[in-house]
Residue, then its C-alpha position, 0 to 999 in steps of 0.5 A: m493516541n487520539p485517532k485525529e492526532l495520527d503520527l505519520h513520521p514513521l511512514l514518511a521515514y519509511f518512504e525516505e529510507c526505502h524509496e528515497g523519498d519517491l512515493l511513486s516507487f512505493v506505489q509501483w510496489l503496491d501495484k506489484a503486490v496486487y498483481m502477484f496475488h493472481y499467481l498465489p494458489m487459489d487455496a492460499f486465501s479465500e476469495l473474500e480475503r484476496q479481494n479485501t487485501c487487494h482493496v486495502l492495498m489499492e486504497l493505500k496507493e490512492a492515499v499515497l497518490k493524493i499525498h504526492g498530488v497525482 
């Protein structure tokens, strides 16, 4: 698949099925996931893995907010 021709239908279907089309609900779950990282044992992930994972989740959140027009 050409990266410029990304099919986002599966992602949109997920929003509809699991969040009833409410993108802000999805954003709240992303925030909770980042928050929960603080409660994992320190040796579960390296500091860099923790930081990179939180960064990816926050970037995904920003993209969803842009889609939603917030």
